[in-house]
C-alpha positions as CSV (number, residue, x, y, z in Angstrom):
1,M,-3.4,61.7,7.8
2,Q,-4.1,58.2,6.7
3,E,-2.3,56.7,9.9
4,H,-4.3,58.6,12.2
5,R,-7.7,57.4,10.1
6,G,-6.5,53.9,10.5
7,V,-6.2,54.2,14.3
8,E,-9.6,55.5,14.3
9,V,-10.9,52.5,12.5
10,A,-9.0,50.2,14.7
11,K,-10.3,51.5,17.8
12,G,-13.9,51.5,16.4
13,V,-13.5,47.8,15.5
14,H,-12.1,47.1,19.1
15,A,-15.1,48.6,20.6
16,V,-17.4,46.4,18.4
17,L,-15.6,43.5,19.2
18,T,-15.5,44.2,23.0
19,G,-19.2,45.0,22.9
20,L,-20.1,41.9,21.1
21,A,-17.5,39.3,22.3
22,D,-19.8,37.2,24.4
23,D,-22.4,36.8,21.4
24,A,-19.7,36.3,18.8
25,E,-18.1,33.5,21.1
26,L,-21.4,31.7,21.7
27,I,-22.1,31.9,17.8
28,V,-18.7,30.4,17.0
29,S,-19.0,27.5,19.6
30,E,-22.5,26.8,18.3
31,L,-21.7,27.0,14.6
32,S,-18.5,24.8,15.1
33,A,-20.1,22.4,17.1
34,N,-23.1,22.0,14.4
35,A,-20.4,21.4,11.8
36,I,-18.5,18.7,13.8
37,L,-21.7,17.0,14.9
38,H,-23.9,17.0,11.9
39,T,-21.6,17.0,8.7
40,A,-18.5,15.3,7.4
41,S,-16.3,18.0,9.3
42,G,-16.5,15.8,12.4
43,R,-15.1,12.6,10.5
44,Q,-11.3,11.5,11.0
45,Y,-10.0,13.8,8.2
46,G,-12.8,16.4,8.3
47,S,-12.4,19.9,9.1
48,F,-14.4,23.0,9.1
49,H,-13.3,27.0,8.2
50,L,-14.2,29.6,10.6
51,A,-14.0,33.2,9.3
52,V,-14.6,36.4,11.0
53,A,-15.0,39.7,9.7
54,A,-15.3,42.9,11.7
55,S,-16.0,46.6,11.1
56,A,-17.1,49.6,13.2
57,Q,-20.6,48.5,12.5
58,V,-20.8,44.7,12.3
59,V,-19.1,41.4,13.2
60,A,-19.9,38.5,10.6
61,V,-18.8,35.0,11.7
62,S,-18.9,32.2,9.1
63,V,-18.4,28.5,9.5
64,T,-18.0,26.2,6.4
65,D,-18.5,22.8,6.9
66,D,-17.3,19.7,4.7
67,G,-21.1,18.8,3.9
68,D,-22.3,15.3,3.3
69,T,-25.6,15.7,5.2
70,G,-28.2,15.6,2.5
71,T,-29.8,18.7,4.0
72,A,-29.1,22.2,4.6
73,P,-28.9,23.6,8.0
74,K,-32.0,25.3,9.2
75,V,-33.5,26.9,12.2
76,E,-35.9,24.5,13.9
77,H,-38.1,25.7,16.7
78,Q,-37.8,22.6,19.3
79,D,-39.4,22.4,22.6
80,Q,-37.3,24.0,25.3
81,D,-36.5,20.6,26.8
82,A,-35.3,19.0,23.6
83,E,-31.6,18.2,24.0
84,H,-30.9,18.7,20.3
85,G,-32.0,21.0,17.4
86,R,-32.1,24.2,19.2
87,G,-28.7,25.6,18.4
88,L,-29.3,27.4,15.0
89,G,-32.4,28.8,16.5
90,M,-30.4,30.2,19.4
91,V,-28.0,31.8,16.9
92,S,-30.9,33.3,15.0
93,V,-32.2,35.0,18.2
94,I,-28.7,36.5,19.0
95,A,-27.7,37.4,15.6
96,H,-29.4,40.1,13.6
97,R,-29.2,37.9,10.5
98,V,-28.2,34.4,9.6
99,V,-27.7,33.3,6.0
100,V,-26.9,29.6,4.9
101,H,-25.1,29.3,1.7
102,D,-25.0,25.7,0.0
103,S,-22.3,24.7,-2.3
104,D,-21.1,21.2,-3.7
105,H,-18.8,20.9,-1.1
106,G,-20.7,21.8,2.0
107,H,-22.5,24.7,4.0
108,T,-21.6,28.1,5.0
109,V,-23.7,29.4,7.8
110,T,-23.0,33.2,8.5
111,A,-24.4,35.1,11.5
112,E,-23.9,38.9,11.6
113,L,-24.1,40.9,14.8
114,Y,-24.6,44.8,14.5
115,A,-23.0,47.0,17.0
116,D,-25.5,49.8,16.6
117,A,-29.1,49.2,17.6
118,R,-30.4,51.5,14.9
119,L,-29.1,48.9,12.3
120,G,-31.1,46.1,13.9
121,G,-28.7,45.0,16.7
122,H,-29.4,44.9,20.4
123,P,-27.4,46.0,23.3
124,C,-25.2,43.0,24.9
């Protein structure tokens, strides 16, 4: 019985990932680029950490950078012709929720995508 339940859960997660793949890919790209461009993660020995968690209801994408920026990432509302500063705002429009956690060693930005519109998600 447990094996059958595991198959059902796996199918549900696959459906969520398939339905949210384009949005999740864009978010990973934007958050990774921000880590490289705006933090110590882009330096010679810098790095960043990507984590993706998925369930049948939500996909959460988190990027943790190496810090050394002096300020936490924040959503800025730039003019549409601006060349920089619009990425996290774009992520906040696509994702249901964006959370920034600060630590002594960097920042973690987590974007959550809900599969079910009743939970606050949107159709892709």
